[in-house]
Phi, psi and omega in degrees: 000128180269147175286158174279359179293154174283126179282134179258023187219156174281353177247086187301338180295343177287351179242017178300160179294326178229128181230131177232127179226149173263111186296323178299316178297318181294324177296321178295319177300320181296326180289338179265354183289147178304326181296335179294332182274347183286169181301329183298332178070030178209159173215155182213160178214131174282124181266327180220137181217079172270165183300323185250008188201131178224150171232126181236132175265127183237133175238133183230140173283154177305133179088350179284160191215134173246114186251155174055050177264149173197156180230151181289345178235173177295152180229161168230147176238116181248107182290133181247328188208145175073212181214126177241151176245126177257120179267127184240167178303154178073026180061020176281140177228142176235118176268127182245133175243169183310130180098342179284146179231130179235135175244146179230138177293158182304145175066012178278115181290141181206158173241152177235129181237132177270112178279340174217171170302127192220164173212146177208158173261127177254123177246132181234131177239149177242158176303153180305137181270136177302133179306328180290340181278344180274124180273142179251000000 
């Protein structure tokens, strides 16, 4: 059953009313993805893509770095594997190990560094969208 929402993706199943994914299986797929072999040393996959809410699975090789990131809405970073360091304004750093959850307010610039081969779930939320802005 499809949602009545406008899909913002070329993969409409990412916006289904109910989505079930096995994160362990998705992590293995990311390790086999071509992006894993590139210089960036990371790969990611969007698991859910609603207009106001996204979940992205990110896998990073040890030493890889994502710099100058920010989102228009609040985010959470839920560490699943390894150890990542989140660099925040004012020289603040947060080291995350499996099971740790970090939330950041909207528009807060941050960097993510993989201290070990790591994986995390990134959740992004946006302010509620005006009903008139949603096209049917």
